[in-house]
N, C-alpha and C positions, 0 to 999 in steps of 0.2 A: 504494500500500500504506500504510494507516494503522496505526501501531503505538501502542497505548495504553501509555504509560510506567508508569502505576500498576500494571499487571499484572506488571511486572518488578521492582518495588521490593523484594520479598522474595527476589530471586534475586541471584546474583553478576552484576556488571556485564558480564562476558564473555558471559552468555546473551543479553542485549540486543544487544551488539555483534555476536554471531554472527547474530542475526536480521536486523540491518541489513545486514551484509555479504553474506549470502546473497541478499537482495533486490537489492542493488546489482549483484552478479554477474549477476543476471538482467536487468540494465539497467532496473529498475523505479525510479520516483520514490518516495521515502519521505517520509511525513508523520509526524513525531513529535508525538503529541498528549499534552499535559501536563495535560489536564482532570482535576479532582479533586485536584490537587497544589498545595499552597501553598508547599512547600519541598522541597528535595532536597539531598542532601549533595554537596559538592564532589568527594569521593572517588568517588561513584557516577558523576557526570557525567565526571569525568576518566577513569574506567575504560571509559566508553563513547565519548563524543565525543572525548576526548583521544586514545584509542587509534585511533579512526576517522581522525582527522586525521593520525596518524603512519603509518597503513597505506595511505592514499590521498592522491593529489594534492589539495590544498585546492581548486583550481579545478575539479577533476573532480566533487567532491561538493557544492560550494556551490550548484549548480543542481539537484542531485538530492535534497537533503535539506532539508525545510522543517519549521518548528516552528509549532504552533498551541496556543492556550489556555495561553500561558506567563505565569505570574505575574511581577511585576516583580523579585522576589528571585531567581527562577530565571533570568530573562533576564540579570541581573547576573553570575551564576555562569557561564553559557554564554559571555557576552562576555569574561570574564576568561580562561577556558580558550582561547578562540580567539585573543585578544590575546597570551597567553603563547606559544602555538604559533607565531604569526606572528613574534613577536620572536625566538624561538629559531631559527626558520628563517632569518630575515634575518641572523643572526649566524654562520650556517654558511658 
């Protein structure tokens, strides 16, 4: 299942999160396509990816969710969200 992130930019992050979760529940692999985007807010990614990490086991989703066409700036934001999550998790 390929999800075009640009189609969700005018929506609440929960809409994208819901789409991802529904497909994960069907045991589908998800490809998040960032084509056409040069930047994205930390808040939007935190509301989707951050919430996804909180709702699912990291190991369970790391092999089911892939990213394509990711700009360097967006990669940095994604990395920061994942690192923050892993650091918080290791402190629990």
